[in-house]
Rosetta silent file (secondary structure, phi, psi, omega in degrees, C-alpha in Angstrom):
SEQUENCE: XXXXXXXXXXXXXXXXXXXXXXXXXXXXXXXXXXXXXXXXXXXXXXXXXXXXXXXXXXXXXXXXXXXXXXXXXXXXXXXXXXXXXXXXXXXXXXXXXXXXXXXXXXXXXXXXXXXXXXXXXXXXXXXXXXXXXXXXXXXXXXXXXXXXXXXXXXXXXXXXXXXXXXXXXXXXXXXXXXXXXXXXXXXXXXXXXXXXXXXXXXXXXXXXXXXXXXXXXXXXXXXXXXXXXXXXXXXXXXXXXXXXXXXXXXXXXXXXXXXXXXXXXXXXXXXXXXXXXXXXXXXXXXXXXXXXXXXXXXXXXXXXXXXXXXXXXXXXXXXXXXXXXXXXXXXXXXXXXXXXXXXXXXXXXXXXXXXXXXXXXXXXXXXXXXX
SCORE:     score description
SCORE:     0.000 S_00000001
   1 L     0.000  139.188  178.425   86.017  124.805   61.815 S_00000001
   2 L   -70.190  131.547  175.850   87.532  126.487   64.911 S_00000001
   3 L   -70.854  121.258 -173.047   90.009  124.272   66.590 S_00000001
   4 L   -83.509  171.061  168.726   88.613  123.579   70.079 S_00000001
   5 E   -91.286  148.913  174.759   90.487  123.223   73.415 S_00000001
   6 H   -60.947  -25.516  177.430   90.496  119.891   75.050 S_00000001
   7 H   -57.376  -31.534  179.379   88.808  121.662   77.982 S_00000001
   8 H   -79.733   -6.187 -173.374   85.681  121.951   75.822 S_00000001
   9 H  -116.838    4.041 -177.290   85.645  118.236   75.035 S_00000001
  10 L  -128.337  147.590 -177.805   86.245  116.861   78.569 S_00000001
  11 L   -75.248  -22.265  172.004   84.149  116.737   81.742 S_00000001
  12 L   -75.506  -18.021  173.534   87.076  117.875   83.876 S_00000001
  13 L    62.936   45.710  173.777   87.190  120.994   81.647 S_00000001
  14 L  -130.962  157.098  172.522   90.963  121.158   81.414 S_00000001
  15 L   121.337  147.109 -176.208   93.444  120.964   78.547 S_00000001
  16 L   -84.345 -165.104 -174.161   94.824  123.205   75.778 S_00000001
  17 E   -78.846  155.543  170.701   94.114  123.437   72.126 S_00000001
  18 E   -90.460  122.829 -178.745   94.123  120.597   69.519 S_00000001
  19 E   -59.596  -45.296  176.996   96.499  121.291   66.714 S_00000001
  20 E  -128.491  139.922 -177.146   94.282  119.199   64.248 S_00000001
  21 E  -139.758  130.607  176.474   90.770  118.327   65.088 S_00000001
  22 E  -132.107  125.400  171.349   88.277  116.023   63.245 S_00000001
  23 E   -94.414  124.186 -176.105   84.725  115.312   64.267 S_00000001
  24 E  -115.305  123.257 -174.632   83.834  111.923   62.944 S_00000001
  25 L  -108.751    4.555  175.504   80.139  111.022   62.790 S_00000001
  26 L  -139.718  161.740  178.534   80.302  107.679   61.104 S_00000001
  27 H   -59.261  -41.825  178.235   82.430  104.525   61.376 S_00000001
  28 H   -64.475  -35.222  175.289   84.033  105.208   58.047 S_00000001
  29 H   -61.058  -36.645  179.843   84.702  108.843   59.137 S_00000001
  30 H   -67.011  -48.693 -177.647   86.524  107.496   62.173 S_00000001
  31 H   -65.718  -40.787 -175.442   88.655  105.129   60.141 S_00000001
  32 H   -64.786  -42.492 -173.125   89.388  107.868   57.484 S_00000001
  33 H   -68.789  -44.647  177.977   90.425  110.429   60.145 S_00000001
  34 H   -64.100  -45.519 -173.656   92.721  108.019   62.016 S_00000001
  35 H   -68.681  -31.958 -176.979   94.283  106.601   58.795 S_00000001
  36 H   -70.754  -47.080 -176.830   94.884  110.117   57.399 S_00000001
  37 H   -59.794  -47.434  177.640   96.648  111.188   60.646 S_00000001
  38 H   -55.691  -46.176  178.375   98.674  108.031   60.651 S_00000001
  39 H   -62.517  -31.770  179.908   99.736  108.562   57.089 S_00000001
  40 L   -88.383    0.146  173.473  100.866  112.024   57.828 S_00000001
  41 L    78.589   22.109  175.835  102.889  110.806   60.851 S_00000001
  42 L   -92.842  141.496  169.478  100.793  112.726   63.419 S_00000001
  43 L   -57.747  153.593 -174.029  100.031  111.431   66.904 S_00000001
  44 E  -130.743  128.426  177.451   96.451  110.576   67.384 S_00000001
  45 E  -118.211  122.640  177.300   94.181  111.126   70.458 S_00000001
  46 E   -96.507  124.920 -173.367   90.721  109.564   70.280 S_00000001
  47 E  -123.485  129.462  174.663   88.065  111.484   72.279 S_00000001
  48 L  -109.253 -100.700  174.409   84.470  110.330   72.863 S_00000001
  49 L   -86.877   -7.994 -179.242   82.611  111.957   75.823 S_00000001
  50 L    62.692   27.982 -178.060   85.820  113.013   77.427 S_00000001
  51 L   -90.770   -6.651 -178.881   84.777  111.740   80.860 S_00000001
  52 L  -136.545   49.293 -172.313   87.896  109.760   81.519 S_00000001
  53 E  -150.164  131.505  169.287   90.538  112.026   80.034 S_00000001
  54 E  -127.568  130.718  172.685   92.940  114.835   81.222 S_00000001
  55 E  -118.207  160.511 -172.668   95.200  116.530   78.799 S_00000001
  56 L   -68.031  157.390  176.907   97.998  119.059   79.296 S_00000001
  57 L   -64.283  -26.942  176.124   97.515  122.731   79.373 S_00000001
  58 L   -70.214  -12.564 -176.517   99.757  123.111   76.454 S_00000001
  59 L    96.135 -166.247 -178.858   97.356  121.194   74.263 S_00000001
  60 E  -128.244  123.220 -177.812   97.784  118.339   71.877 S_00000001
  61 E   -76.522  -14.750  179.473  100.179  118.543   68.964 S_00000001
  62 E   -91.127 -146.257  175.558   98.693  115.684   66.984 S_00000001
  63 E  -106.187  129.547  172.998   95.208  114.997   65.690 S_00000001
  64 E   -98.103  127.466  178.192   92.237  114.749   68.006 S_00000001
  65 E  -115.496  111.267 -178.271   89.566  112.579   66.502 S_00000001
  66 E   -87.173  108.051  179.890   86.240  113.220   68.166 S_00000001
  67 E   -75.222  121.573 -174.328   84.105  110.111   67.775 S_00000001
  68 L  -133.237   14.214 -179.079   80.518  111.264   67.357 S_00000001
  69 L   -69.301  146.369 -176.866   78.945  108.303   65.578 S_00000001
  70 L  -132.956  157.009  173.172   75.446  107.324   66.870 S_00000001
  71 L   134.632  145.378 -179.734   72.990  104.454   66.597 S_00000001
  72 E  -132.332  125.863 -176.927   71.610  101.347   68.204 S_00000001
  73 E  -136.377  130.588  175.746   70.527   98.332   66.132 S_00000001
  74 E   -81.812  109.878 -178.055   69.168   94.954   67.256 S_00000001
  75 E   -94.065  -13.596  174.989   71.174   92.523   65.068 S_00000001
  76 E  -164.782  156.640  176.925   69.790   89.261   66.502 S_00000001
  77 E  -149.577  133.289  177.004   67.303   87.856   68.945 S_00000001
  78 E  -150.618 -171.107 -178.315   66.874   84.399   70.382 S_00000001
  79 L   -58.160  -23.269 -172.595   65.874   82.662   73.598 S_00000001
  80 L   -90.741   -2.513  177.488   69.075   83.939   75.285 S_00000001
  81 E   126.567 -154.622 -175.932   68.131   87.602   74.606 S_00000001
  82 E  -119.254  143.452  178.409   68.849   90.413   72.210 S_00000001
  83 E  -109.755  111.411 -179.249   72.107   91.343   70.548 S_00000001
  84 E   -98.324  129.910  169.073   72.504   95.130   70.286 S_00000001
  85 E  -107.090  124.516 -174.198   75.086   96.771   68.092 S_00000001
  86 E  -124.067  131.176 -177.508   75.877  100.287   69.251 S_00000001
  87 E   -68.830  146.933 -168.255   78.073  102.826   67.460 S_00000001
  88 L   -61.448  -33.286 -179.192   81.154  103.977   69.492 S_00000001
  89 L   -83.054    1.412 -175.986   80.028  107.635   69.787 S_00000001
  90 L   -73.736  142.565  177.072   76.568  106.828   71.081 S_00000001
  91 E   -62.567  131.958 -177.850   75.954  108.245   74.630 S_00000001
  92 H   -64.396  -52.305 -173.911   76.376  105.389   77.151 S_00000001
  93 H   -62.997  -30.535  178.027   73.577  106.593   79.510 S_00000001
  94 H   -68.394  -35.838  170.839   71.175  106.983   76.587 S_00000001
  95 H   -55.792  -46.733 -175.064   71.832  103.258   75.765 S_00000001
  96 H   -64.001  -44.929 -179.377   71.226  102.265   79.294 S_00000001
  97 H   -61.528  -39.542  174.959   67.987  104.305   79.438 S_00000001
  98 H   -57.673  -55.346 -172.615   66.859  102.680   76.126 S_00000001
  99 H   -58.384  -41.432  175.724   67.607   99.194   77.338 S_00000001
 100 H   -57.923  -43.961 -179.350   65.757   99.725   80.645 S_00000001
 101 H   -65.677  -27.565 -179.781   62.772  101.138   78.715 S_00000001
 102 L   -99.108    4.553  175.374   62.657   98.144   76.397 S_00000001
 103 L    76.875   35.193 -175.303   62.994   95.578   79.165 S_00000001
 104 E  -110.190  128.703 -166.094   66.592   94.561   78.312 S_00000001
 105 E  -109.221  134.373  170.738   68.623   93.315   81.331 S_00000001
 106 L   141.696  -19.954 -178.171   72.330   93.555   82.152 S_00000001
 107 L  -128.003   10.421 -178.155   73.482   97.190   82.233 S_00000001
 108 H   -64.848  -25.647  173.103   70.995   98.860   84.428 S_00000001
 109 H   -75.808   -7.995  178.339   73.339   99.319   87.317 S_00000001
 110 H   -97.518   20.967  177.999   75.641  101.210   85.009 S_00000001
 111 L   -66.144  151.496  171.353   73.225  104.091   84.767 S_00000001
 112 L    76.720   -2.563  178.221   74.489  107.706   84.922 S_00000001
 113 L   -80.817  125.088 -176.545   78.055  106.964   83.856 S_00000001
 114 L   -77.805  171.096  179.319   79.030  109.656   81.489 S_00000001
 115 L   106.054 -173.443 -170.939   80.820  109.210   78.240 S_00000001
 116 E  -112.860  155.949 -176.549   80.368  107.162   75.070 S_00000001
 117 H   -64.047  -30.609 -178.354   79.789  103.436   74.504 S_00000001
 118 H   -62.729  -28.360  178.357   82.998  102.923   72.569 S_00000001
 119 H   -76.483  -19.194 -171.616   84.967  103.685   75.745 S_00000001
 120 H   -66.562  -39.102  178.432   83.224  101.216   77.932 S_00000001
 121 H   -78.893  -18.468  179.378   85.012   97.998   76.838 S_00000001
 122 H   -62.393  -55.441 -172.448   88.435   99.790   76.874 S_00000001
 123 H   -87.652   -8.210 -169.414   88.171  100.513   80.566 S_00000001
 124 L    53.063   61.533 -177.833   85.793   97.576   81.368 S_00000001
 125 L   -56.691  143.963 -176.933   83.502  100.210   82.924 S_00000001
 126 E  -158.468  154.246  175.836   81.778   99.024   86.047 S_00000001
 127 E  -172.139  148.369  172.994   79.740  100.240   88.945 S_00000001
 128 L    50.097   39.264  172.574   77.376   98.959   91.638 S_00000001
 129 L    93.633   -8.524  176.892   78.265   95.350   90.985 S_00000001
 130 E  -106.694  153.133  170.252   78.035   95.312   87.181 S_00000001
 131 E  -142.361  155.456 -179.079   80.771   95.576   84.492 S_00000001
 132 H   -65.439  -25.972  174.211   80.470   95.684   80.697 S_00000001
 133 H   -50.159  -29.736 -178.205   82.540   92.554   80.589 S_00000001
 134 H   -71.793  -16.910 -175.851   79.378   90.654   81.644 S_00000001
 135 L  -128.658   -5.640 -175.378   77.436   91.640   78.468 S_00000001
 136 E   -70.811  130.666  175.296   80.004   92.579   75.763 S_00000001
 137 E  -104.621  -27.307 -173.860   79.615   90.064   72.888 S_00000001
 138 E  -173.793  145.263  176.645   81.990   91.616   70.336 S_00000001
 139 E  -127.199  128.499  174.414   84.006   94.831   69.810 S_00000001
 140 E  -103.663  133.771 -170.011   84.722   96.034   66.282 S_00000001
 141 E  -137.651  159.643  165.800   87.890   98.141   65.860 S_00000001
 142 E   -97.085  119.758  176.616   90.170   99.768   63.381 S_00000001
 143 E   -86.456  110.111 -176.409   93.660   98.192   63.881 S_00000001
 144 L   -72.807  -22.238  176.626   96.082  100.969   63.222 S_00000001
 145 L   -81.519  -43.476 -177.287   99.090   98.633   62.877 S_00000001
 146 L   -87.090   -9.977 -176.020   97.429   96.114   60.595 S_00000001
 147 L    47.346   48.392  175.627   95.395   98.896   58.929 S_00000001
 148 E  -151.755  163.146  172.041   92.135   96.929   58.826 S_00000001
 149 E   -74.993  134.630 -178.377   88.917   96.397   60.614 S_00000001
 150 E  -131.244  154.764  171.525   89.066   93.616   63.216 S_00000001
 151 E  -115.463  137.875  175.101   86.540   91.985   65.649 S_00000001
 152 E  -113.304  124.860  171.307   87.366   90.981   69.159 S_00000001
 153 L   -80.107  158.459 -179.567   85.474   88.306   71.094 S_00000001
 154 H   -48.268  -44.314 -176.360   85.237   88.566   74.899 S_00000001
 155 H   -66.171  -28.650 -176.815   88.077   86.081   75.529 S_00000001
 156 H   -81.621  -17.357  179.284   90.472   88.029   73.257 S_00000001
 157 H   -74.812  -22.000  178.031   89.511   91.301   75.146 S_00000001
 158 L    50.023   52.074 -178.855   91.086   89.736   78.347 S_00000001
 159 L   -60.643  142.561  169.670   88.874   91.844   80.646 S_00000001
 160 E  -143.938 -176.122 -177.154   90.053   92.558   84.157 S_00000001
 161 L   -59.442  108.931 -177.514   89.222   95.082   86.821 S_00000001
 162 L    50.153   42.769 -177.956   88.972   98.487   84.799 S_00000001
 163 E  -151.174  156.551  175.213   91.273   96.917   82.273 S_00000001
 164 L  -160.519  171.744  173.686   91.303   95.173   78.929 S_00000001
 165 H   -62.839  -34.484  177.700   93.552   94.187   76.058 S_00000001
 166 H   -62.892  -45.359 -179.260   92.374   97.370   74.316 S_00000001
 167 H   -62.766  -42.593 -179.815   93.580   99.526   77.147 S_00000001
 168 H   -67.991   -9.154  175.151   96.845   97.713   77.429 S_00000001
 169 L  -102.387   13.452  177.569   97.605   98.461   73.786 S_00000001
 170 E  -101.632  126.702 -176.634   97.007  102.114   74.257 S_00000001
 171 E  -118.979  119.597  177.528  100.169  104.229   74.732 S_00000001
 172 L    55.328   39.848  176.521   99.949  107.846   76.050 S_00000001
 173 L    80.622    2.139 -175.730   96.261  107.971   75.279 S_00000001
 174 E  -109.203  113.291 -172.728   96.781  106.846   71.674 S_00000001
 175 E   -81.071  150.203  167.522   95.107  103.457   71.010 S_00000001
 176 L   -76.292  -40.619  178.677   96.309  100.864   68.637 S_00000001
 177 E  -101.803  113.627 -177.156   92.648   99.597   68.363 S_00000001
 178 E  -100.791  120.510 -171.796   90.183  102.379   67.796 S_00000001
 179 E   -73.499  139.664 -178.537   86.698  101.113   68.714 S_00000001
 180 E  -112.910  -40.787  179.504   84.086  101.547   66.025 S_00000001
 181 E  -157.401  159.151 -176.334   81.109   99.649   67.435 S_00000001
 182 E  -131.389  137.676  173.831   80.236   97.326   70.435 S_00000001
 183 E  -114.965  133.596 -178.763   77.764   94.539   70.553 S_00000001
 184 E  -121.582  137.735  174.572   76.068   93.621   73.805 S_00000001
 185 E   -98.022  112.170 -174.155   74.004   90.540   74.627 S_00000001
 186 E  -117.449  132.233  174.652   71.097   91.600   76.919 S_00000001
 187 E   -76.093  161.097  170.889   68.415   89.332   78.388 S_00000001
 188 E   -96.078  141.204 -178.463   64.739   90.175   78.294 S_00000001
 189 L   171.544  162.334  176.165   62.925   90.789   81.589 S_00000001
 190 L   -93.913  -15.751 -177.980   61.075   93.079   83.840 S_00000001
 191 E  -112.807  157.626  175.463   63.585   92.651   86.700 S_00000001
 192 L   -65.441  172.166  164.802   67.214   93.396   86.953 S_00000001
 193 L   -65.722  154.760  174.408   70.176   91.137   86.927 S_00000001
 194 L   -46.954  131.958 -176.467   70.902   89.898   90.483 S_00000001
 195 L   -75.467  119.322 -179.418   71.955   92.900   92.649 S_00000001
 196 L  -108.873    4.369 -174.965   75.608   92.375   93.706 S_00000001
 197 L  -114.853  121.785 -175.566   76.413   95.626   95.449 S_00000001
 198 H   -58.568  -39.108 -177.957   75.499   95.967   99.113 S_00000001
 199 H   -70.876  -34.766 -178.597   74.768   99.681   99.154 S_00000001
 200 H   -71.114  -42.555  176.359   72.517   99.394   96.152 S_00000001
 201 H   -56.134  -43.343 -175.899   70.720   96.329   97.641 S_00000001
 202 H   -61.581  -46.909  175.932   70.168   98.232  100.848 S_00000001
 203 H   -62.649  -32.411 -179.121   68.568  101.220   98.987 S_00000001
 204 H   -81.014  -17.893 -173.782   66.435   98.836   96.985 S_00000001
 205 L    75.011   27.294 -175.561   65.294   97.001   99.986 S_00000001
 206 L  -121.807  164.684  174.101   66.470   93.603   98.654 S_00000001
 207 L   -85.483  149.958  176.206   69.091   91.116   99.697 S_00000001
 208 L   -57.067  126.822 -170.838   72.316   90.909   97.790 S_00000001
 209 L   100.447  -15.686  176.213   71.580   88.364   94.939 S_00000001
 210 L   -82.487  168.785  175.988   68.053   89.209   94.590 S_00000001
 211 L  -108.803  163.551  177.910   66.426   91.140   91.751 S_00000001
 212 L  -145.995  166.132  179.193   64.391   94.332   91.508 S_00000001
 213 E   -56.804  131.180 -173.836   62.421   96.122   88.876 S_00000001
 214 H   -49.271  -55.344 -177.045   64.600   97.459   86.092 S_00000001
 215 H   -59.193  -38.271  177.493   63.307  100.995   86.222 S_00000001
 216 H   -68.020  -36.977  174.371   63.695  101.145   90.013 S_00000001
 217 H   -60.010  -51.050  179.043   67.304   99.950   89.808 S_00000001
 218 H   -54.184  -50.296 -178.257   68.085  102.696   87.339 S_00000001
 219 H   -58.516  -38.952 -176.223   66.331  105.425   89.372 S_00000001
 220 H   -71.241  -40.794  179.562   68.116  104.259   92.508 S_00000001
 221 H   -67.097  -41.598 -179.915   71.626  104.104   90.921 S_00000001
 222 H   -64.107  -36.722  177.298   71.045  107.591   89.452 S_00000001
 223 H   -67.334  -46.145  177.043   70.104  108.945   92.996 S_00000001
 224 H   -55.760  -51.199 -175.430   73.217  107.249   94.517 S_00000001
 225 H   -63.066  -42.485 -175.241   75.528  108.720   91.854 S_00000001
 226 H   -65.624  -36.379  176.454   73.945  112.156   92.051 S_00000001
 227 H   -61.306  -22.008  178.363   74.512  112.108   95.857 S_00000001
 228 L  -100.170    8.092 -172.462   78.170  111.587   95.122 S_00000001
 229 L    68.025   29.990 -171.847   78.499  114.113   92.389 S_00000001
 230 L  -111.116   17.040  174.228   78.812  111.441   89.830 S_00000001
 231 L  -124.028  124.873 -175.564   76.018  112.587   87.415 S_00000001
 232 L   -58.365  132.504 -179.681   76.974  115.510   85.212 S_00000001
 233 L  -149.688  111.250 -176.915   75.221  118.762   86.240 S_00000001
 234 L   -61.561  -23.673  176.245   76.580  122.081   84.799 S_00000001
 235 L   -86.611   -0.426 -179.249   75.405  123.827   87.942 S_00000001
 236 L  -118.870  109.679 -177.156   77.377  121.549   90.284 S_00000001
 237 H   -62.553  -18.510 -179.775   81.138  122.015   90.319 S_00000001
 238 H   -68.435  -15.035 -178.919   81.516  118.652   92.020 S_00000001
 239 H   -97.742    2.301  170.093   80.604  117.025   88.715 S_00000001
 240 L   -87.373   82.135 -174.751   83.473  118.683   86.722 S_00000001
 241 L  -157.014 -173.165  175.762   85.742  115.761   87.208 S_00000001
 242 L  -104.144   15.877 -174.839   86.669  112.412   85.655 S_00000001
 243 L    78.177 -147.262  178.822   84.525  110.540   88.134 S_00000001
 244 L   -65.934  119.316 -176.235   86.577  108.223   90.438 S_00000001
 245 L   -74.172  -43.559 -175.363   90.217  109.380   89.946 S_00000001
 246 E  -112.009  147.371  178.619   91.872  106.391   91.535 S_00000001
 247 L   -80.490  157.517  169.175   91.132  102.777   91.140 S_00000001
 248 L   -64.031  120.802 -175.814   90.557  100.483   94.143 S_00000001
 249 L   -65.574  136.286  175.252   93.946   98.935   94.937 S_00000001
 250 E  -110.330  122.027 -174.839   94.237   95.184   94.291 S_00000001
 251 E  -136.716  158.542  170.579   97.023   93.579   96.241 S_00000001
 252 E   -64.363  137.935 -178.814   98.299   90.088   97.326 S_00000001
 253 H   -61.745  -27.801  179.473   96.700   89.391  100.673 S_00000001
 254 H   -75.448  -10.310 -172.958  100.099   88.547  102.100 S_00000001
 255 H   -94.796   -0.508 -171.974  101.466   91.907  101.072 S_00000001
 256 L   -74.250  -24.436  173.940   99.166   94.033  103.305 S_00000001
 257 L    63.658 -158.611 -179.820  101.512   94.081  106.303 S_00000001
 258 L  -110.336   14.759 -178.450  100.530   95.828  109.418 S_00000001
 259 L   -86.958  -10.826 -178.423  100.110   99.365  108.350 S_00000001
 260 L  -101.329  116.598 -174.953   96.542   98.880  107.351 S_00000001
 261 L   -62.231  159.581 -178.112   94.143   98.829  110.376 S_00000001
 262 L   -61.584  -27.031 -178.882   91.962   95.824  110.950 S_00000001
 263 L   -89.158    2.301 -179.660   88.872   97.923  110.215 S_00000001
 264 L   -73.560  133.876 -172.645   89.946   99.040  106.818 S_00000001
 265 L   -63.292  138.504  176.181   87.458   97.630  104.223 S_00000001
 266 E  -132.977  142.856 -171.414   88.583   94.620  102.241 S_00000001
 267 E  -132.740  147.630  172.703   86.708   93.062   99.353 S_00000001
 268 E   -68.559  152.765  176.609   87.122   89.725   97.393 S_00000001
 269 E  -108.639  135.838 -179.336   88.579   89.958   93.927 S_00000001
 270 E  -134.563  157.021  177.910   86.879   88.114   91.145 S_00000001
 271 L   -79.869 -179.244 -177.576   87.611   87.741   87.389 S_00000001
 272 L   -58.249  -23.879 -179.243   85.426   88.844   84.536 S_00000001
 273 L   -91.942    2.559  178.529   83.337   85.714   84.929 S_00000001
 274 L    89.612    6.611 -176.780   82.710   86.382   88.663 S_00000001
 275 L   -86.632  124.802 -178.482   85.119   83.622   89.914 S_00000001
 276 E   -51.145  147.360  177.447   87.051   84.466   93.093 S_00000001
 277 E  -115.040  105.539 -177.531   90.804   85.044   92.690 S_00000001
 278 E   -58.651  138.770  167.935   92.579   83.354   95.647 S_00000001
 279 E    83.981    5.035  175.950   95.167   85.238   97.572 S_00000001
 280 E  -116.783  149.896  177.601   94.146   88.704   96.272 S_00000001
 281 E  -139.396  147.434 -177.780   92.216   91.416   98.097 S_00000001
 282 E  -111.517  130.069  178.708   90.692   94.747   96.917 S_00000001
 283 E  -100.766  166.309 -178.644   90.985   97.773   99.129 S_00000001
 284 L  -100.220  115.573  175.228   88.740  100.874   99.072 S_00000001
 285 H   -60.733  -39.474  179.522   90.620  103.864   97.669 S_00000001
 286 H   -64.430  -40.124  173.597   88.079  106.271   99.056 S_00000001
 287 H   -62.709  -45.302 -178.741   88.611  104.903  102.617 S_00000001
 288 H   -56.393  -52.974 -178.323   92.404  105.104  102.210 S_00000001
 289 H   -55.344  -51.496 -176.024   92.118  108.710  101.003 S_00000001
 290 H   -65.320  -43.411 -176.695   89.766  109.849  103.687 S_00000001
 291 H   -75.556  -13.059 -178.337   91.712  108.068  106.552 S_00000001
 292 L   -89.961    2.446  177.383   95.019  109.404  105.296 S_00000001
 293 L   100.728    1.236  178.354   93.491  112.817  106.136 S_00000001
 294 L  -100.583  100.021  179.560   92.054  114.081  102.851 S_00000001
 295 L   -86.452  173.911 -178.958   88.475  114.783  103.553 S_00000001
 296 L   -57.976  132.348  178.860   85.774  115.826  101.232 S_00000001
 297 L    84.005    5.972 -179.981   86.496  119.250   99.702 S_00000001
 298 L   -59.015  134.796 -171.846   90.263  119.062  100.533 S_00000001
 299 L   115.216  -30.237  177.904   91.882  121.719   98.402 S_00000001
 300 L   -73.885  152.126  173.191   89.318  124.407   99.089 S_00000001
 301 L   -51.746  136.687 -179.415   90.181  127.422  101.242 S_00000001
 302 L    84.512   -1.142  176.348   89.996  126.520  104.917 S_00000001
 303 L   -92.530  148.235 -179.314   90.494  122.833  104.396 S_00000001
 304 E  -143.658  154.442  167.901   93.377  120.947  106.013 S_00000001
 305 E  -105.039  106.945 -173.068   94.808  117.430  106.321 S_00000001
 306 L   -75.620  -31.547 -176.202   95.509  117.128  110.077 S_00000001
 307 L   -61.640  -43.591 -175.925   97.127  113.741  109.632 S_00000001
 308 L  -112.111    8.403  179.402   99.889  115.152  107.407 S_00000001
 309 L    52.939   55.246 -173.934   99.699  118.808  108.417 S_00000001
 310 E  -116.406  131.447  173.177   98.776  119.999  104.900 S_00000001
 311 E   -86.385  121.499 -176.154   96.906  123.186  104.028 S_00000001
 312 H   -61.982  -40.543 -177.992   94.373  122.355  101.373 S_00000001
 313 H   -71.122  -20.003 -176.899   94.333  125.590   99.543 S_00000001
 314 H   -69.606  -19.451 -175.874   98.113  125.675   99.262 S_00000001
 315 H   -70.865  -41.550 -178.076   98.022  122.642   96.841 S_00000001
 316 H  -149.093   25.952  172.229   96.257  124.471   93.981 S_00000001
 317 L    70.721   13.312 -177.999   95.046  127.777   95.142 S_00000001
 318 L    80.696    7.297 -178.257   91.660  126.503   95.748 S_00000001
 319 L   -88.464  -18.373  175.411   91.077  126.034   92.081 S_00000001
 320 E  -136.655  143.969  179.688   90.999  122.170   92.388 S_00000001
 321 E  -149.406  167.930  164.715   89.689  120.088   95.197 S_00000001
 322 E   -70.164  155.195 -179.705   88.388  116.766   96.153 S_00000001
 323 L   -63.258  146.168  178.761   84.589  116.689   95.631 S_00000001
 324 L   -74.014   -6.737 -173.817   82.564  118.021   98.602 S_00000001
 325 L  -115.099  -19.913 -169.413   80.466  114.823   98.195 S_00000001
 326 L  -160.386  123.567 -174.531   83.004  112.005   97.485 S_00000001
 327 L   -72.164   -4.753 -171.984   86.742  111.785   98.242 S_00000001
 328 L   -93.147  -13.878 -177.122   87.496  109.721   95.037 S_00000001
 329 L  -100.170  134.177  173.271   86.723  112.570   92.668 S_00000001
 330 E  -100.196  118.988 -165.924   89.167  115.450   91.811 S_00000001
 331 E  -121.165  150.045  176.471   87.103  118.427   90.688 S_00000001
 332 E   -89.038  113.414 -175.297   87.666  121.704   88.792 S_00000001
 333 L   -79.704   -3.756  175.745   86.195  124.431   90.898 S_00000001
 334 L   154.281  -43.996  178.462   85.920  126.843   88.029 S_00000001
 335 L  -138.213   34.340  173.362   89.257  127.877   86.588 S_00000001
 336 L   -64.796  148.383  169.856   91.548  124.922   87.419 S_00000001
 337 L  -102.775  168.206  171.187   94.296  123.965   84.961 S_00000001
 338 H   -58.921  -36.088  178.172   95.495  120.418   84.311 S_00000001
 339 H   -57.042  -45.103 -178.399   98.555  121.244   86.343 S_00000001
 340 H   -60.668  -40.825  174.430   96.329  122.068   89.265 S_00000001
 341 H   -61.596  -48.837 -179.977   94.417  118.736   89.052 S_00000001
 342 H   -53.911  -50.534  178.129   97.788  116.916   88.714 S_00000001
 343 H   -53.127  -42.625  177.816   99.186  118.698   91.794 S_00000001
 344 H   -64.314  -45.293 -174.524   96.137  117.598   93.842 S_00000001
 345 H   -64.697  -41.582  178.855   96.382  114.080   92.488 S_00000001
 346 H   -64.152  -39.157 -176.255  100.081  113.861   93.438 S_00000001
 347 H   -60.798  -50.939  179.433   99.390  115.228   96.914 S_00000001
 348 H   -67.556  -42.492  173.937   96.777  112.642   97.556 S_00000001
 349 H   -57.223  -43.911  179.288   98.650  109.750   96.073 S_00000001
 350 H   -74.365  -26.463  173.111  101.799  110.479   97.944 S_00000001
 351 H   -70.519  -37.214  174.663   99.955  111.084  101.160 S_00000001
 352 H   -69.862  -29.442  175.712   98.255  107.743  101.050 S_00000001
 353 H   -67.150  -42.414 -179.048  101.521  106.054  100.206 S_00000001
 354 H   -66.221  -36.313 -174.374  103.102  107.744  103.226 S_00000001
 355 H   -82.401  -46.865 -168.202  100.366  106.782  105.697 S_00000001
 356 H  -119.337   -5.820 -174.093   99.512  103.216  104.454 S_00000001
 357 L    62.068   27.972  178.276  102.179  102.190  102.058 S_00000001
 358 L  -113.613  127.220  177.267   99.689  101.665   99.343 S_00000001
 359 L   -90.882  124.077 -176.255  100.187  103.059   95.910 S_00000001
 360 L   -90.130  142.638  179.535   97.009  104.484   94.299 S_00000001
 361 L  -115.434  122.831  178.998   96.772  104.118   90.454 S_00000001
 362 E   -63.831  136.716 -176.803   95.053  106.764   88.418 S_00000001
 363 L   -89.019  -38.385 -178.223   92.025  105.634   86.512 S_00000001
 364 L   -70.418  161.498  172.307   91.616  108.327   83.741 S_00000001
 365 E   -77.186  128.231 -175.829   93.827  108.535   80.647 S_00000001
 366 E  -124.197  120.437 -171.705   96.328  111.281   81.280 S_00000001
 367 E  -119.711  124.907  171.221   98.077  112.812   78.169 S_00000001
 368 L    81.955    1.437  178.324  100.979  115.183   78.169 S_00000001
 369 L  -146.299  168.551 -178.444  101.182  115.595   81.936 S_00000001
 370 L  -133.796  157.496  172.799  101.785  113.322   84.824 S_00000001
 371 L   -81.761    0.000    0.000  100.586  112.412   88.254 S_00000001
């Protein structure tokens, strides 16, 4: 098999060759590939859909295990709903589409998110008021330290905003716990879970906390994401990205100081169960980026940051830019390198810090290069 470049396996389309590459299409194949690489003393990088990954232009010197297992199975059903077990390599959006078609409630607002199911509990993927933490029942993993299959219950996963125990045990993109399958508990119904996101509620014509037909929620979320360049489209360079590059900063309310204007958006912070966390506030990374002078398309020829007196095209030669639809996405305009994307990321991060004193944190896994 020809050894692929990581650019061929990731949605940002950057990254050099993998020295060793294994495509694993079953749980056992995933375990065998990781165990063999560990036994040989090689570093391991696990890749699913590649939608949250940026690797260096020099490539990866270890083993890239491409998780391509597929399958969805109903393993139990009761009055509380259906328990679905999904293989780690199964397309996430295909799972959401199937759930909506079958009248299963709880992940409909997560429509259109690229990547594979196995990645969702690692990042505690969320959008439009839903997170997978709300429906994950169990995660089965290969523990590389103990060299055995283990199962994690939700409490053990310690979910937080775009975070989990699985993510915290990952070092330089190499996980201790390799996800093999995920179980989700979904309710049955014709209507969605209560809509918790204001923009989605407005588009649906409902109040926050009300429900809407499942299929309509999915269609509306897909339209919202497409309008922001967040649904993969080979013809649209705005979608050659890792999605939202920076997480929304969460800070102690007392630490905001006076550098943040009164009209800057502020949101309550809740835990995985939806309980408010006192004394914490979530800011909008997109607002901070935009108001620090980095407008949509910054990085393309002819763009400027007037606040900081920066020429956009000087950052990466026009090869990488902020999306023309959404300031949170860093995009490959056709021939960008990982170094180009990282140069843009550093410029935005440092610019926001200089204007507002807020440190933005990268959301994707970054391997072999730095922001």
